C-alpha angles and dihedrals in degrees: 000000000000118000117229129188088249095052091047091049089052089051096051091047091052092045093047093052091048090052090047089057091045092051090051091060115097115257123216108257092243090061102042094098096044091046091050092046093051090051092046094050092047092055092076091062092046091048095048093048092046093052090049093050095048091046091048093055103112101247116154094230137020111345093216111069120200090260092058100037091097089054089052090049092052093047088049090053090051091051092048094046095050096089090051091050091050093046093050094061132083117263109280093016096103101082106141121228105271095217093053091046089054090052089050091050092052092046087051090053089052089052090050092051092047094048091076095049118109117245118268111273102172136044088252092054091048092050090050092050091049089050090054090050091051090047091054095045096046096070090039088057090047090052091048093052093044095047097049094078089048090054094041090053088075091060102245116012093105094110128208117013088212090069095050096036089249092288139029093224 
């Protein structure tokens, strides 16, 4: 089977919703911290892959439009904070969440496929590229919203208030 951008987008959407359901499940108290840590550590891979995919979408000008610049800023903060998160854990405690790593891997494959696409030349091409960007960022947003309660369950691992707007509510 040949992978297409469309089939990979379908896959990350399905995987993100499955992870959202999984994150909504209660976690035994003894595993709350390790679960949160695995999600937190996996976010760096998701963020890096997402930035690559959005920047690879074949827009004729800047890939990050004013409406999405705050998303780019937040993903950049996640990427920059990743070494601190890893260093703050105990040795062996930085195993990333496998499901999120798989989402990151598929988003990376989308970026690879898009990197060979010619830049948008027509309004139709531009609309298609913007649609791809939205289709990448939609499951990333779903993962962000689903993982916040997992991170908040530890009582303070939520990270930068600028990414979450200071509050989810």
